[in-house]
C-alpha positions as CSV (number, residue, x, y, z in Angstrom):
1,X,0.6,-0.3,17.8
2,X,2.4,-3.8,16.5
3,X,6.4,-4.0,16.0
4,X,5.9,-3.9,12.1
5,X,3.9,-0.7,12.4
6,X,6.1,1.3,14.8
7,X,9.4,-0.1,12.6
8,X,7.6,1.0,9.0
9,X,6.5,4.4,10.7
10,X,10.4,5.2,12.4
11,X,11.5,4.5,8.9
12,X,9.2,6.6,7.2
13,X,10.0,9.2,9.6
14,X,13.7,8.8,9.1
15,X,13.0,9.4,5.3
16,X,10.8,12.3,5.6
17,X,13.1,13.8,8.4
18,X,9.8,13.6,11.0
19,X,9.3,12.8,14.3
20,X,7.6,9.4,14.7
21,X,5.3,10.8,16.8
22,X,4.3,13.8,14.3
23,X,3.0,10.2,12.0
24,X,-0.3,8.7,12.1
25,X,-1.8,5.6,10.0
26,X,-4.0,8.8,8.1
27,X,-0.7,10.5,7.3
28,X,-0.1,11.3,3.4
29,X,2.8,10.4,2.1
30,X,3.1,13.2,-0.4
31,X,0.9,16.1,0.8
32,X,1.7,15.7,4.6
33,X,5.2,14.6,4.0
34,X,6.3,15.9,0.6
35,X,7.6,12.5,-0.4
36,X,8.8,12.6,-3.6
37,X,10.0,9.9,-6.0
38,X,13.8,9.8,-4.9
39,X,13.1,9.5,-1.2
40,X,9.9,6.9,-2.2
41,X,12.9,4.9,-3.6
42,X,15.3,5.3,-0.4
43,X,12.3,4.2,1.7
44,X,11.7,1.3,-0.5
45,X,15.3,0.1,0.1
46,X,15.5,0.7,3.5
47,X,12.3,-1.2,4.0
48,X,13.4,-4.0,1.8
49,X,16.7,-3.6,3.9
50,X,14.6,-4.3,7.3
51,X,11.9,-6.7,6.7
52,X,14.3,-8.7,4.0
53,X,11.7,-7.8,1.0
54,X,11.8,-6.7,-2.7
55,X,9.8,-3.5,-3.7
56,X,9.8,-1.8,-6.7
57,X,10.0,1.8,-7.8
58,X,6.7,1.1,-9.1
59,X,5.1,-0.5,-5.9
60,X,6.7,2.3,-3.7
61,X,4.7,5.0,-5.6
62,X,1.4,3.7,-5.1
63,X,0.5,3.8,-1.2
64,X,-0.9,7.6,0.0
65,X,-0.9,6.8,3.5
66,X,1.4,5.5,6.1
67,X,-1.0,3.0,6.6
68,X,-0.8,1.7,3.1
69,X,2.5,1.6,3.4
70,X,2.4,-1.1,5.9
71,X,0.0,-3.2,4.6
72,X,2.6,-2.9,1.4
73,X,5.2,-4.3,4.0
74,X,2.6,-6.9,5.4
75,X,1.4,-8.0,2.2
76,X,5.3,-9.1,1.3
77,X,5.9,-10.9,4.2
């Protein structure tokens, strides 16, 4: 696991109030973590703060899995 993947997983775990060890690349954002729109906005803000990116409310709603969130961040770097 890369540092970027670990950092993204740690942030997702914080927002979803889960232990990072419970999350995998295939973990689903809505079904498994119950992240609704307000949680996703919080997630976008934390990711942007950590990585110096800008993620719109529309963009953060698109990823279905942890792996897709990681890809979103990678594409912005």
